[in-house]
Residue, then its C-alpha position, 0 to 999 in steps of 0.5 A: m443547406a450549408i448550415t445544416k451540413f455544418l451542424t451535422m458534421r459538428k454533431q458527428y465530431l462531438a459524438s466521436i469525442i464522447i466515444f473516444c473518452l468513453l473507450t480510452p483509459f484516462t488520467f486525472a490529477t488530484q490534490i494531496f496535502r501533507s501535514e505534521d503535528p507537534q509530535g511529529g506525526v504525519t498525515y495526508s488528506d485531500t483537504a487543505t488545513a493550516g500549515a499543510k503542504q500540497v503534494d502533486i500526484t497524478f493517477k492513472t485509472n482503467w475504469f473498464l470492468h475485468r473478469v477475474s479468472k482466479v484468486y492466487d492468494g490474499d493480495t494477488i488475482v489473475l484476470e481472464n486475459g491472463k494478467r496478474v494483478r497485485l493489490l496496492g497498499i497491502n500485504a496478505p500472509e503467504i499461502e503454501s506454494r513451491y517457493r514459500t511455506s504458508e503463514p498464519g492467516g494466508i488461507a483465510a485471506k485467500s478464501w475471503l477474496q475468492e468469496k467476494l470475487q466469485n463470478k464477479k468483474v472488477h475495476l482496476q485503479y492504477d497509481q504512479e507505477k503500473y507494473d512491479r518488477y515481476k510484471r504484475l499490474l499494480a492496482h486498487i480493486f473495486l467491485p461494480d458497487g464501489k466496494h474497495l477490496n484493498e481497504a476491506l482486506l485491511e478492515n477485516g484484519l486479513a492483510v497488513l498495510n504496505i505503502m510503497p512510494p511513489n504509490l500513495r493513493h488512498s494511503a490515509k484511508l488504508a491506514s485508517a482501515q488497518q487501525r480499526a482492525e488492529k483496535q478490534k484485534l481482528g484477524i492477523w492482529s489476534i494471531s500470536r505469530y504477528q504480535p510485536l517482539p522486543i528488539s532483542k528477539i530480532s531474527n530473519k529466521n521468521r520469514g515474512w512480515q514482522r513487528y519489533i519494538g525498540t528505542p533508537k539511540t542515534i542516526k547515521r546518514s549516507r547518500k542512499y539511506s538514513r538509519l535509525i540505530f538501535n544498537e551495534k547490530t540493529n537498525i532500520r533504514i529509510a531511503t533518502d528519496n523517501l525522507e520527505l514523507f517522514p517527520k524529522l528522524e530526531n523525533y524518533l530518538g529516545k522513544s519506544i517505537e514499533f517497526r513493521g516489515w521484513v528483516s534482512r541480515n548481513d553477517e551479524n547485523y539486522s536491518m529493516l527497510i521502512r518505506h513509509p511512516s505508517a510502518l513506524v508506530i510510537h508507543 
């Protein structure tokens, strides 16, 4: 009798543990390895190779299904509970709003995402930071069939790569998706507005994401930033906290590089903040 009661209690205990695991968002760890080739190129992989260094990253996942009530634009959705979700690792062109003018490709990205999410639910997969400064959720979005929409937007040329450390999950996969779209000149990569310009044409008058090509001459370091200097008026800056993601900055000197991002201006000086090496392309 006592044994039967013990077994019954044990089954109930195990059942409660299973239910808790099913109903609770969980945290899991994965292994990411960083390797650098002789040319200074950096890649990340979940497979260890000779000379690769392990980067320990812990990710949070909410694998519940959430119904989408609205697609705000090509990289932001609104859930049925009213929460906004910003898709991690990408940036889609802006659409017309009270605060912004539209950019080429913005409507196409929004329309594509609306079609994919019509009457659909999604899984949210988080990274190191769950919210941005606007209190939006930051997530990778998956359909119930496993389709990764962040990756698909890049693969179709509807958005551009925008890796924001410490959120590095899927960065290698996302970079590969963009490379395929760029090679095929899909979407954004065929639009004249987004073609690279010589550094002599740099300006913050063109709002939004831009591409420029130049040759850095020197490096200037401070406590907060390291800067690749192109000329007396133009530089790109890399936060000291992110330097470990990059090859040695000396590898960029004297080479024609394309840098991608948003230009800022201080008096007559132009600068672009580069957060991840995927935004620097050596030509």
